[in-house]
PQR file of N, CA, C, O and H, with PARSE charges and radii, in Angstrom:
ATOM      1  N   MET A   1      38.928   8.117 -16.876 -0.4000 1.5000
ATOM      2  CA  MET A   1      37.323   7.997 -16.156 -0.0000 2.0000
ATOM      3  C   MET A   1      36.319   7.837 -16.399  0.5500 1.7000
ATOM      4  O   MET A   1      35.334   7.797 -15.661 -0.5500 1.4000
ATOM      5  N   LYS A   2      36.430   7.694 -17.711 -0.4000 1.5000
ATOM      6  CA  LYS A   2      35.269   6.991 -18.194 -0.0000 2.0000
ATOM      7  C   LYS A   2      35.245   5.327 -18.261  0.5500 1.7000
ATOM      8  O   LYS A   2      34.343   4.592 -18.661 -0.5500 1.4000
ATOM      9  H   LYS A   2      37.230   7.726 -18.310  0.4000 1.0000
ATOM     10  N   GLY A   3      36.313   5.058 -17.827 -0.4000 1.5000
ATOM     11  CA  GLY A   3      35.833   3.399 -17.237 -0.0000 2.0000
ATOM     12  C   GLY A   3      36.182   2.953 -15.824  0.5500 1.7000
ATOM     13  O   GLY A   3      36.612   1.814 -15.640 -0.5500 1.4000
ATOM     14  H   GLY A   3      37.046   5.655 -17.503  0.4000 1.0000
ATOM     15  N   ILE A   4      36.056   3.598 -15.067 -0.4000 1.5000
ATOM     16  CA  ILE A   4      36.073   3.813 -13.739 -0.0000 2.0000
ATOM     17  C   ILE A   4      34.317   4.286 -13.425  0.5500 1.7000
ATOM     18  O   ILE A   4      33.649   3.849 -12.488 -0.5500 1.4000
ATOM     19  H   ILE A   4      35.707   4.523 -15.216  0.4000 1.0000
ATOM     20  N   GLY A   5      33.937   5.065 -14.254 -0.4000 1.5000
ATOM     21  CA  GLY A   5      32.498   4.975 -13.590 -0.0000 2.0000
ATOM     22  C   GLY A   5      31.575   4.413 -14.103  0.5500 1.7000
ATOM     23  O   GLY A   5      30.438   4.545 -13.650 -0.5500 1.4000
ATOM     24  H   GLY A   5      34.480   5.420 -15.016  0.4000 1.0000
ATOM     25  N   ARG A   6      31.867   3.584 -15.265 -0.4000 1.5000
ATOM     26  CA  ARG A   6      31.171   2.261 -15.476 -0.0000 2.0000
ATOM     27  C   ARG A   6      31.423   1.436 -15.038  0.5500 1.7000
ATOM     28  O   ARG A   6      30.488   0.659 -14.846 -0.5500 1.4000
ATOM     29  H   ARG A   6      32.790   3.477 -15.633  0.4000 1.0000
ATOM     30  N   ARG A   7      32.691   1.031 -14.608 -0.4000 1.5000
ATOM     31  CA  ARG A   7      32.591   0.082 -13.624 -0.0000 2.0000
ATOM     32  C   ARG A   7      32.301   0.526 -11.916  0.5500 1.7000
ATOM     33  O   ARG A   7      32.938  -0.144 -11.103 -0.5500 1.4000
ATOM     34  H   ARG A   7      33.450   1.662 -14.764  0.4000 1.0000
ATOM     35  N   ALA A   8      31.746   1.179 -11.583 -0.4000 1.5000
ATOM     36  CA  ALA A   8      31.537   1.918 -10.496 -0.0000 2.0000
ATOM     37  C   ALA A   8      30.185   1.481 -10.500  0.5500 1.7000
ATOM     38  O   ALA A   8      29.608   0.948  -9.553 -0.5500 1.4000
ATOM     39  H   ALA A   8      31.229   1.723 -12.243  0.4000 1.0000
ATOM     40  N   LEU A   9      29.570   1.814 -11.963 -0.4000 1.5000
ATOM     41  CA  LEU A   9      27.841   1.594 -12.369 -0.0000 2.0000
ATOM     42  C   LEU A   9      28.203   0.681 -12.101  0.5500 1.7000
ATOM     43  O   LEU A   9      28.654   0.551 -10.963 -0.5500 1.4000
ATOM     44  H   LEU A   9      30.040   2.247 -12.732  0.4000 1.0000
ATOM     45  N   ILE A  10      28.192  -0.403 -12.994 -0.4000 1.5000
ATOM     46  CA  ILE A  10      28.241  -1.962 -13.157 -0.0000 2.0000
ATOM     47  C   ILE A  10      28.110  -2.795 -11.283  0.5500 1.7000
ATOM     48  O   ILE A  10      27.299  -3.468 -10.647 -0.5500 1.4000
ATOM     49  H   ILE A  10      27.825  -0.297 -13.918  0.4000 1.0000
ATOM     50  N   GLY A  11      29.506  -2.167 -11.082 -0.4000 1.5000
ATOM     51  CA  GLY A  11      29.596  -2.770  -9.630 -0.0000 2.0000
ATOM     52  C   GLY A  11      28.296  -2.083  -8.343  0.5500 1.7000
ATOM     53  O   GLY A  11      27.975  -2.911  -7.491 -0.5500 1.4000
ATOM     54  H   GLY A  11      30.165  -1.620 -11.599  0.4000 1.0000
ATOM     55  N   PHE A  12      27.850  -1.158  -8.271 -0.4000 1.5000
ATOM     56  CA  PHE A  12      26.478  -0.611  -7.963 -0.0000 2.0000
ATOM     57  C   PHE A  12      24.962  -1.620  -8.020  0.5500 1.7000
ATOM     58  O   PHE A  12      24.016  -1.954  -7.307 -0.5500 1.4000
ATOM     59  H   PHE A  12      28.111  -0.485  -8.963  0.4000 1.0000
ATOM     60  N   VAL A  13      25.387  -1.760  -9.074 -0.4000 1.5000
ATOM     61  CA  VAL A  13      23.414  -2.966  -9.832 -0.0000 2.0000
ATOM     62  C   VAL A  13      23.960  -4.419  -9.822  0.5500 1.7000
ATOM     63  O   VAL A  13      23.365  -5.381 -10.308 -0.5500 1.4000
ATOM     64  H   VAL A  13      26.155  -1.489  -9.653  0.4000 1.0000
ATOM     65  N   VAL A  14      24.815  -4.446  -9.387 -0.4000 1.5000
ATOM     66  CA  VAL A  14      24.748  -5.827  -8.967 -0.0000 2.0000
ATOM     67  C   VAL A  14      25.285  -6.281  -7.815  0.5500 1.7000
ATOM     68  O   VAL A  14      25.036  -7.431  -7.455 -0.5500 1.4000
ATOM     69  H   VAL A  14      25.299  -3.665  -8.992  0.4000 1.0000
ATOM     70  N   GLY A  15      26.512  -5.034  -6.686 -0.4000 1.5000
ATOM     71  CA  GLY A  15      25.347  -5.668  -5.502 -0.0000 2.0000
ATOM     72  C   GLY A  15      24.398  -4.804  -5.364  0.5500 1.7000
ATOM     73  O   GLY A  15      24.375  -4.835  -4.133 -0.5500 1.4000
ATOM     74  H   GLY A  15      26.715  -4.100  -6.978  0.4000 1.0000
ATOM     75  N   LEU A  16      23.808  -4.255  -5.564 -0.4000 1.5000
ATOM     76  CA  LEU A  16      22.407  -3.690  -5.068 -0.0000 2.0000
ATOM     77  C   LEU A  16      21.074  -5.448  -5.568  0.5500 1.7000
ATOM     78  O   LEU A  16      20.039  -5.826  -5.017 -0.5500 1.4000
ATOM     79  H   LEU A  16      23.827  -4.230  -6.563  0.4000 1.0000
ATOM     80  N   ALA A  17      21.825  -5.999  -6.753 -0.4000 1.5000
ATOM     81  CA  ALA A  17      20.824  -7.013  -7.328 -0.0000 2.0000
ATOM     82  C   ALA A  17      21.262  -8.236  -6.226  0.5500 1.7000
ATOM     83  O   ALA A  17      20.551  -9.225  -6.048 -0.5500 1.4000
ATOM     84  H   ALA A  17      22.665  -5.692  -7.200  0.4000 1.0000
ATOM     85  N   VAL A  18      22.326  -8.046  -5.642 -0.4000 1.5000
ATOM     86  CA  VAL A  18      23.272  -9.117  -4.792 -0.0000 2.0000
ATOM     87  C   VAL A  18      22.245  -9.125  -3.328  0.5500 1.7000
ATOM     88  O   VAL A  18      21.657  -9.929  -2.605 -0.5500 1.4000
ATOM     89  H   VAL A  18      22.903  -7.243  -5.787  0.4000 1.0000
ATOM     90  N   GLY A  19      22.488  -7.661  -3.460 -0.4000 1.5000
ATOM     91  CA  GLY A  19      22.131  -7.428  -1.498 -0.0000 2.0000
ATOM     92  C   GLY A  19      20.351  -7.612  -1.609  0.5500 1.7000
ATOM     93  O   GLY A  19      20.016  -7.969  -0.480 -0.5500 1.4000
ATOM     94  H   GLY A  19      22.966  -7.008  -4.047  0.4000 1.0000
ATOM     95  N   LEU A  20      19.122  -7.516  -2.478 -0.4000 1.5000
ATOM     96  CA  LEU A  20      18.154  -7.211  -2.738 -0.0000 2.0000
ATOM     97  C   LEU A  20      17.527  -9.215  -2.349  0.5500 1.7000
ATOM     98  O   LEU A  20      16.709  -9.692  -1.562 -0.5500 1.4000
ATOM     99  H   LEU A  20      19.395  -7.226  -3.395  0.4000 1.0000
ATOM    100  N   ILE A  21      18.475  -9.817  -3.413 -0.4000 1.5000
ATOM    101  CA  ILE A  21      18.257 -11.546  -3.427 -0.0000 2.0000
ATOM    102  C   ILE A  21      18.773 -11.793  -2.220  0.5500 1.7000
ATOM    103  O   ILE A  21      17.879 -12.276  -1.526 -0.5500 1.4000
ATOM    104  H   ILE A  21      19.140  -9.429  -4.052  0.4000 1.0000
ATOM    105  N   ILE A  22      20.134 -11.665  -1.416 -0.4000 1.5000
ATOM    106  CA  ILE A  22      20.512 -12.742  -0.871 -0.0000 2.0000
ATOM    107  C   ILE A  22      19.546 -11.256   1.217  0.5500 1.7000
ATOM    108  O   ILE A  22      19.569 -11.543   2.414 -0.5500 1.4000
ATOM    109  H   ILE A  22      20.860 -11.273  -1.980  0.4000 1.0000
ATOM    110  N   GLY A  23      19.035 -10.123   0.591 -0.4000 1.5000
ATOM    111  CA  GLY A  23      19.167  -9.793   2.026 -0.0000 2.0000
ATOM    112  C   GLY A  23      16.938 -10.192   2.017  0.5500 1.7000
ATOM    113  O   GLY A  23      16.371 -10.567   3.043 -0.5500 1.4000
ATOM    114  H   GLY A  23      19.016  -9.890  -0.381  0.4000 1.0000
ATOM    115  N   LEU A  24      16.490 -10.060   1.218 -0.4000 1.5000
ATOM    116  CA  LEU A  24      14.826  -9.454   1.656 -0.0000 2.0000
ATOM    117  C   LEU A  24      14.547 -11.230   2.541  0.5500 1.7000
ATOM    118  O   LEU A  24      14.157 -11.447   3.688 -0.5500 1.4000
ATOM    119  H   LEU A  24      16.951  -9.756   0.384  0.4000 1.0000
ATOM    120  N   PRO A  25      15.106 -12.641   0.973 -0.5600 1.5000
ATOM    121  CA  PRO A  25      15.074 -13.628   2.536  0.2800 2.0000
ATOM    122  C   PRO A  25      15.202 -13.902   3.700  0.5500 1.7000
ATOM    123  O   PRO A  25      14.296 -14.462   4.316 -0.5500 1.4000
ATOM    124  N   VAL A  26      16.333 -13.575   4.251 -0.4000 1.5000
ATOM    125  CA  VAL A  26      17.310 -13.267   5.445 -0.0000 2.0000
ATOM    126  C   VAL A  26      16.404 -12.465   5.990  0.5500 1.7000
ATOM    127  O   VAL A  26      15.574 -12.906   6.784 -0.5500 1.4000
ATOM    128  H   VAL A  26      17.069 -13.119   3.750  0.4000 1.0000
ATOM    129  N   LEU A  27      16.458 -11.040   5.587 -0.4000 1.5000
ATOM    130  CA  LEU A  27      16.109 -10.019   6.600 -0.0000 2.0000
ATOM    131  C   LEU A  27      14.480 -10.469   7.043  0.5500 1.7000
ATOM    132  O   LEU A  27      14.114 -10.887   8.142 -0.5500 1.4000
ATOM    133  H   LEU A  27      17.133 -10.682   4.942  0.4000 1.0000
ATOM    134  N   GLY A  28      13.569 -10.218   5.696 -0.4000 1.5000
ATOM    135  CA  GLY A  28      12.392 -10.195   5.743 -0.0000 2.0000
ATOM    136  C   GLY A  28      11.371 -11.299   5.990  0.5500 1.7000
ATOM    137  O   GLY A  28      10.171 -11.148   6.220 -0.5500 1.4000
ATOM    138  H   GLY A  28      13.866  -9.879   4.803  0.4000 1.0000
ATOM    139  N   TRP A  29      12.256 -12.764   5.875 -0.4000 1.5000
ATOM    140  CA  TRP A  29      11.408 -14.336   6.411 -0.0000 2.0000
ATOM    141  C   TRP A  29      11.942 -14.501   7.293  0.5500 1.7000
ATOM    142  O   TRP A  29      11.305 -14.775   8.310 -0.5500 1.4000
ATOM    143  H   TRP A  29      13.231 -12.887   5.688  0.4000 1.0000
ATOM    144  N   TRP A  30      13.513 -14.405   7.334 -0.4000 1.5000
ATOM    145  CA  TRP A  30      13.807 -15.422   8.697 -0.0000 2.0000
ATOM    146  C   TRP A  30      14.310 -14.669   9.633  0.5500 1.7000
ATOM    147  O   TRP A  30      14.537 -15.314  10.657 -0.5500 1.4000
ATOM    148  H   TRP A  30      14.030 -14.182   6.507  0.4000 1.0000
ATOM    149  N   LEU A  31      14.626 -13.359   9.708 -0.4000 1.5000
ATOM    150  CA  LEU A  31      15.179 -12.731  10.717 -0.0000 2.0000
ATOM    151  C   LEU A  31      13.627 -11.808  12.038  0.5500 1.7000
ATOM    152  O   LEU A  31      13.112 -11.978  13.143 -0.5500 1.4000
ATOM    153  H   LEU A  31      14.442 -12.835   8.877  0.4000 1.0000
ATOM    154  N   PHE A  32      13.561 -10.773  10.702 -0.4000 1.5000
ATOM    155  CA  PHE A  32      12.458  -9.911  11.556 -0.0000 2.0000
ATOM    156  C   PHE A  32      11.164 -10.560  10.144  0.5500 1.7000
ATOM    157  O   PHE A  32      11.261 -10.110   9.002 -0.5500 1.4000
ATOM    158  H   PHE A  32      13.980 -10.635   9.804  0.4000 1.0000
ATOM    159  N   PRO A  33       9.945 -11.730  10.548 -0.5600 1.5000
ATOM    160  CA  PRO A  33       8.763 -11.963   9.314  0.2800 2.0000
ATOM    161  C   PRO A  33       7.873 -11.149  10.155  0.5500 1.7000
ATOM    162  O   PRO A  33       7.959 -10.610  11.258 -0.5500 1.4000
ATOM    163  N   VAL A  34       7.163 -11.236   9.415 -0.4000 1.5000
ATOM    164  CA  VAL A  34       5.638 -10.335   9.727 -0.0000 2.0000
ATOM    165  C   VAL A  34       5.290 -10.948  10.506  0.5500 1.7000
ATOM    166  O   VAL A  34       5.418 -12.132  10.196 -0.5500 1.4000
ATOM    167  H   VAL A  34       7.093 -11.674   8.519  0.4000 1.0000
ATOM    168  N   LYS A  35       4.706 -10.751  11.834 -0.4000 1.5000
ATOM    169  CA  LYS A  35       3.180 -11.366  12.328 -0.0000 2.0000
ATOM    170  C   LYS A  35       2.759 -10.250  12.169  0.5500 1.7000
ATOM    171  O   LYS A  35       3.227  -9.112  12.138 -0.5500 1.4000
ATOM    172  H   LYS A  35       4.602  -9.789  12.086  0.4000 1.0000
ATOM    173  N   TRP A  36       0.946 -11.145  11.984 -0.4000 1.5000
ATOM    174  CA  TRP A  36       0.284 -10.535  12.372 -0.0000 2.0000
ATOM    175  C   TRP A  36      -0.291 -10.497  13.677  0.5500 1.7000
ATOM    176  O   TRP A  36      -0.031 -11.406  14.466 -0.5500 1.4000
ATOM    177  H   TRP A  36       0.566 -12.070  12.009  0.4000 1.0000
ATOM    178  N   THR A  37      -1.210  -9.344  14.073 -0.4000 1.5000
ATOM    179  CA  THR A  37      -2.164  -9.719  15.602 -0.0000 2.0000
ATOM    180  C   THR A  37      -3.414  -8.501  15.553  0.5500 1.7000
ATOM    181  O   THR A  37      -3.273  -7.316  15.248 -0.5500 1.4000
ATOM    182  H   THR A  37      -1.421  -8.605  13.432  0.4000 1.0000
ATOM    183  N   ASP A  38      -4.111  -8.900  15.779 -0.4000 1.5000
ATOM    184  CA  ASP A  38      -4.950  -8.063  16.000 -0.0000 2.0000
ATOM    185  C   ASP A  38      -5.473  -7.734  14.478  0.5500 1.7000
ATOM    186  O   ASP A  38      -5.416  -6.625  13.947 -0.5500 1.4000
ATOM    187  H   ASP A  38      -4.226  -9.862  16.027  0.4000 1.0000
ATOM    188  N   THR A  39      -6.004  -8.956  13.881 -0.4000 1.5000
ATOM    189  CA  THR A  39      -6.210  -8.628  11.989 -0.0000 2.0000
ATOM    190  C   THR A  39      -7.672  -8.493  12.314  0.5500 1.7000
ATOM    191  O   THR A  39      -8.102  -8.653  13.456 -0.5500 1.4000
ATOM    192  H   THR A  39      -6.050  -9.857  14.313  0.4000 1.0000
ATOM    193  N   ASP A  40      -8.395  -8.204  11.313 -0.4000 1.5000
ATOM    194  CA  ASP A  40      -9.758  -7.705  10.848 -0.0000 2.0000
ATOM    195  C   ASP A  40      -9.947  -9.396  10.436  0.5500 1.7000
ATOM    196  O   ASP A  40      -9.110 -10.102   9.875 -0.5500 1.4000
ATOM    197  H   ASP A  40      -8.045  -8.074  10.386  0.4000 1.0000
ATOM    198  N   PRO A  41     -11.395  -9.807  10.931 -0.5600 1.5000
ATOM    199  CA  PRO A  41     -11.902 -10.863  10.602  0.2800 2.0000
ATOM    200  C   PRO A  41     -11.583 -10.613   8.905  0.5500 1.7000
ATOM    201  O   PRO A  41     -10.718 -11.408   8.535 -0.5500 1.4000
ATOM    202  N   PHE A  42     -12.013  -9.810   7.915 -0.4000 1.5000
ATOM    203  CA  PHE A  42     -11.197  -9.611   6.107 -0.0000 2.0000
ATOM    204  C   PHE A  42     -10.059 -10.060   5.909  0.5500 1.7000
ATOM    205  O   PHE A  42     -10.030 -10.785   4.915 -0.5500 1.4000
ATOM    206  H   PHE A  42     -12.716  -9.164   8.215  0.4000 1.0000
ATOM    207  N   ASP A  43      -8.804  -9.911   6.583 -0.4000 1.5000
ATOM    208  CA  ASP A  43      -7.907 -10.703   6.295 -0.0000 2.0000
ATOM    209  C   ASP A  43      -7.802 -11.636   6.407  0.5500 1.7000
ATOM    210  O   ASP A  43      -6.959 -12.069   5.622 -0.5500 1.4000
ATOM    211  H   ASP A  43      -8.829  -9.322   7.390  0.4000 1.0000
ATOM    212  N   LEU A  44      -8.344 -12.578   7.205 -0.4000 1.5000
ATOM    213  CA  LEU A  44      -8.312 -14.072   7.289 -0.0000 2.0000
ATOM    214  C   LEU A  44      -8.642 -14.985   5.941  0.5500 1.7000
ATOM    215  O   LEU A  44      -9.337 -14.701   4.966 -0.5500 1.4000
ATOM    216  H   LEU A  44      -9.029 -12.226   7.843  0.4000 1.0000
ATOM    217  N   LYS A  45      -8.151 -15.766   6.141 -0.4000 1.5000
ATOM    218  CA  LYS A  45      -8.743 -16.845   4.958 -0.0000 2.0000
ATOM    219  C   LYS A  45      -9.599 -17.700   4.619  0.5500 1.7000
ATOM    220  O   LYS A  45      -9.906 -18.326   5.634 -0.5500 1.4000
ATOM    221  H   LYS A  45      -7.586 -15.997   6.934  0.4000 1.0000
ATOM    222  N   ARG A  46     -10.023 -17.983   3.944 -0.4000 1.5000
ATOM    223  CA  ARG A  46     -10.990 -18.253   3.573 -0.0000 2.0000
ATOM    224  C   ARG A  46     -12.012 -18.789   5.020  0.5500 1.7000
ATOM    225  O   ARG A  46     -12.846 -18.254   5.750 -0.5500 1.4000
ATOM    226  H   ARG A  46      -9.773 -17.475   3.120  0.4000 1.0000
ATOM    227  N   GLU A  47     -11.080 -20.756   4.840 -0.4000 1.5000
ATOM    228  CA  GLU A  47     -11.752 -21.397   6.052 -0.0000 2.0000
ATOM    229  C   GLU A  47     -11.605 -20.810   7.588  0.5500 1.7000
ATOM    230  O   GLU A  47     -12.229 -21.103   8.608 -0.5500 1.4000
ATOM    231  H   GLU A  47     -10.402 -21.190   4.247  0.4000 1.0000
ATOM    232  N   HIS A  48     -10.816 -20.113   7.417 -0.4000 1.5000
ATOM    233  CA  HIS A  48     -10.589 -19.388   9.327 -0.0000 2.0000
ATOM    234  C   HIS A  48     -11.864 -18.248   9.056  0.5500 1.7000
ATOM    235  O   HIS A  48     -12.650 -18.358   9.997 -0.5500 1.4000
ATOM    236  H   HIS A  48     -10.310 -19.874   6.588  0.4000 1.0000
ATOM    237  N   LYS A  49     -12.170 -17.547   8.410 -0.4000 1.5000
ATOM    238  CA  LYS A  49     -13.670 -16.760   8.241 -0.0000 2.0000
ATOM    239  C   LYS A  49     -14.181 -17.879   8.391  0.5500 1.7000
ATOM    240  O   LYS A  49     -14.177 -18.356   9.526 -0.5500 1.4000
ATOM    241  H   LYS A  49     -11.532 -17.458   7.645  0.4000 1.0000
ATOM    242  N   GLU A  50     -14.676 -18.507   7.464 -0.4000 1.5000
ATOM    243  CA  GLU A  50     -16.463 -19.889   8.255 -0.0000 2.0000
ATOM    244  C   GLU A  50     -15.723 -19.762   9.337  0.5500 1.7000
ATOM    245  O   GLU A  50     -15.593 -18.539   9.278 -0.5500 1.4000
ATOM    246  H   GLU A  50     -14.679 -18.120   6.542  0.4000 1.0000
ATOM    247  N   THR A  51     -14.947 -20.166  10.584 -0.4000 1.5000
ATOM    248  CA  THR A  51     -14.107 -20.643  11.866 -0.0000 2.0000
ATOM    249  C   THR A  51     -14.621 -19.831  12.778  0.5500 1.7000
ATOM    250  O   THR A  51     -15.079 -20.230  13.848 -0.5500 1.4000
ATOM    251  H   THR A  51     -15.052 -21.159  10.633  0.4000 1.0000
ATOM    252  N   TYR A  52     -14.577 -18.543  12.385 -0.4000 1.5000
ATOM    253  CA  TYR A  52     -14.624 -17.271  12.787 -0.0000 2.0000
ATOM    254  C   TYR A  52     -16.248 -17.070  13.236  0.5500 1.7000
ATOM    255  O   TYR A  52     -16.665 -16.920  14.384 -0.5500 1.4000
ATOM    256  H   TYR A  52     -14.204 -18.219  11.515  0.4000 1.0000
ATOM    257  N   ILE A  53     -17.002 -17.112  12.037 -0.4000 1.5000
ATOM    258  CA  ILE A  53     -18.049 -16.961  12.041 -0.0000 2.0000
ATOM    259  C   ILE A  53     -18.850 -17.969  12.724  0.5500 1.7000
ATOM    260  O   ILE A  53     -19.882 -17.553  13.249 -0.5500 1.4000
ATOM    261  H   ILE A  53     -16.663 -17.234  11.104  0.4000 1.0000
ATOM    262  N   ALA A  54     -18.586 -19.194  12.821 -0.4000 1.5000
ATOM    263  CA  ALA A  54     -19.108 -20.170  13.523 -0.0000 2.0000
ATOM    264  C   ALA A  54     -18.819 -20.327  15.293  0.5500 1.7000
ATOM    265  O   ALA A  54     -19.590 -20.789  16.135 -0.5500 1.4000
ATOM    266  H   ALA A  54     -17.747 -19.532  12.394  0.4000 1.0000
ATOM    267  N   MET A  55     -17.308 -19.714  15.500 -0.4000 1.5000
ATOM    268  CA  MET A  55     -17.329 -18.973  16.764 -0.0000 2.0000
ATOM    269  C   MET A  55     -18.432 -18.251  17.275  0.5500 1.7000
ATOM    270  O   MET A  55     -19.223 -18.765  18.066 -0.5500 1.4000
ATOM    271  H   MET A  55     -16.682 -19.339  14.817  0.4000 1.0000
ATOM    272  N   VAL A  56     -18.514 -17.269  16.931 -0.4000 1.5000
ATOM    273  CA  VAL A  56     -19.609 -15.734  17.171 -0.0000 2.0000
ATOM    274  C   VAL A  56     -20.454 -16.073  17.206  0.5500 1.7000
ATOM    275  O   VAL A  56     -21.167 -15.637  18.110 -0.5500 1.4000
ATOM    276  H   VAL A  56     -17.871 -16.852  16.289  0.4000 1.0000
ATOM    277  N   ALA A  57     -21.193 -17.386  16.005 -0.4000 1.5000
ATOM    278  CA  ALA A  57     -22.350 -17.910  16.397 -0.0000 2.0000
ATOM    279  C   ALA A  57     -22.813 -18.768  17.809  0.5500 1.7000
ATOM    280  O   ALA A  57     -23.687 -18.400  18.594 -0.5500 1.4000
ATOM    281  H   ALA A  57     -20.614 -17.740  15.270  0.4000 1.0000
ATOM    282  N   ASP A  58     -22.117 -19.813  17.896 -0.4000 1.5000
ATOM    283  CA  ASP A  58     -21.577 -20.159  19.153 -0.0000 2.0000
ATOM    284  C   ASP A  58     -21.578 -19.103  20.174  0.5500 1.7000
ATOM    285  O   ASP A  58     -22.643 -18.632  20.574 -0.5500 1.4000
ATOM    286  H   ASP A  58     -21.407 -20.111  17.258  0.4000 1.0000
ATOM    287  N   SER A  59     -20.821 -18.839  20.470 -0.4000 1.5000
ATOM    288  CA  SER A  59     -20.758 -17.526  21.834 -0.0000 2.0000
ATOM    289  C   SER A  59     -22.277 -16.956  21.784  0.5500 1.7000
ATOM    290  O   SER A  59     -22.998 -16.860  22.777 -0.5500 1.4000
ATOM    291  H   SER A  59     -19.956 -19.222  20.145  0.4000 1.0000
ATOM    292  N   TYR A  60     -22.566 -16.669  20.735 -0.4000 1.5000
ATOM    293  CA  TYR A  60     -24.310 -15.886  20.887 -0.0000 2.0000
ATOM    294  C   TYR A  60     -25.178 -16.777  21.676  0.5500 1.7000
ATOM    295  O   TYR A  60     -25.501 -16.890  22.858 -0.5500 1.4000
ATOM    296  H   TYR A  60     -21.980 -16.748  19.928  0.4000 1.0000
ATOM    297  N   ALA A  61     -25.447 -17.409  20.473 -0.4000 1.5000
ATOM    298  CA  ALA A  61     -26.193 -18.808  21.084 -0.0000 2.0000
ATOM    299  C   ALA A  61     -26.011 -19.022  22.601  0.5500 1.7000
ATOM    300  O   ALA A  61     -26.972 -19.240  23.339 -0.5500 1.4000
ATOM    301  H   ALA A  61     -25.184 -17.317  19.513  0.4000 1.0000
ATOM    302  N   ILE A  62     -24.697 -18.947  23.048 -0.4000 1.5000
ATOM    303  CA  ILE A  62     -24.495 -19.556  24.556 -0.0000 2.0000
ATOM    304  C   ILE A  62     -25.108 -18.608  25.428  0.5500 1.7000
ATOM    305  O   ILE A  62     -25.913 -18.838  26.330 -0.5500 1.4000
ATOM    306  H   ILE A  62     -23.916 -18.770  22.449  0.4000 1.0000
ATOM    307  N   SER A  63     -24.426 -17.033  24.893 -0.4000 1.5000
ATOM    308  CA  SER A  63     -24.426 -16.092  26.231 -0.0000 2.0000
ATOM    309  C   SER A  63     -25.914 -15.497  25.515  0.5500 1.7000
ATOM    310  O   SER A  63     -26.815 -15.404  26.348 -0.5500 1.4000
ATOM    311  H   SER A  63     -23.771 -16.846  24.160  0.4000 1.0000
ATOM    312  N   GLY A  64     -26.201 -15.188  24.456 -0.4000 1.5000
ATOM    313  CA  GLY A  64     -27.068 -13.939  24.075 -0.0000 2.0000
ATOM    314  C   GLY A  64     -26.668 -12.682  24.336  0.5500 1.7000
ATOM    315  O   GLY A  64     -27.305 -11.750  24.826 -0.5500 1.4000
ATOM    316  H   GLY A  64     -25.469 -15.264  23.779  0.4000 1.0000
ATOM    317  N   ASP A  65     -26.007 -12.717  24.117 -0.4000 1.5000
ATOM    318  CA  ASP A  65     -25.177 -11.359  24.323 -0.0000 2.0000
ATOM    319  C   ASP A  65     -24.477 -10.817  22.721  0.5500 1.7000
ATOM    320  O   ASP A  65     -23.508 -11.374  22.204 -0.5500 1.4000
ATOM    321  H   ASP A  65     -25.489 -13.475  23.719  0.4000 1.0000
ATOM    322  N   LEU A  66     -24.957 -10.043  22.329 -0.4000 1.5000
ATOM    323  CA  LEU A  66     -24.299  -9.717  21.068 -0.0000 2.0000
ATOM    324  C   LEU A  66     -22.966  -9.004  21.226  0.5500 1.7000
ATOM    325  O   LEU A  66     -22.037  -9.287  20.470 -0.5500 1.4000
ATOM    326  H   LEU A  66     -25.743  -9.591  22.749  0.4000 1.0000
ATOM    327  N   ASP A  67     -22.832  -8.035  22.235 -0.4000 1.5000
ATOM    328  CA  ASP A  67     -21.388  -7.296  22.416 -0.0000 2.0000
ATOM    329  C   ASP A  67     -20.921  -8.157  22.683  0.5500 1.7000
ATOM    330  O   ASP A  67     -19.777  -7.837  22.363 -0.5500 1.4000
ATOM    331  H   ASP A  67     -23.587  -7.804  22.848  0.4000 1.0000
ATOM    332  N   LEU A  68     -20.800  -9.539  23.217 -0.4000 1.5000
ATOM    333  CA  LEU A  68     -19.660 -10.155  23.704 -0.0000 2.0000
ATOM    334  C   LEU A  68     -19.493 -10.956  22.757  0.5500 1.7000
ATOM    335  O   LEU A  68     -18.366 -11.379  22.497 -0.5500 1.4000
ATOM    336  H   LEU A  68     -21.730  -9.799  23.478  0.4000 1.0000
ATOM    337  N   ALA A  69     -20.643 -11.343  22.016 -0.4000 1.5000
ATOM    338  CA  ALA A  69     -19.999 -12.217  20.680 -0.0000 2.0000
ATOM    339  C   ALA A  69     -19.262 -11.682  20.070  0.5500 1.7000
ATOM    340  O   ALA A  69     -18.752 -12.233  19.095 -0.5500 1.4000
ATOM    341  H   ALA A  69     -21.558 -11.000  22.227  0.4000 1.0000
TER
END
């Protein structure tokens, strides 16, 4: 009985490790990747933040409407 419990525990740990190694990339990055939509400017990369600021400034300069910008 002692050997069966140990073998089961080892099998469980190995199965869990293999499942994580294979499952995370396949499910998390290939089949169901995260798609960001309607994010805040805070979450953008630095170069995209700069582009966003330039677009807001251009919109305000053209329209003069702060709410629209």
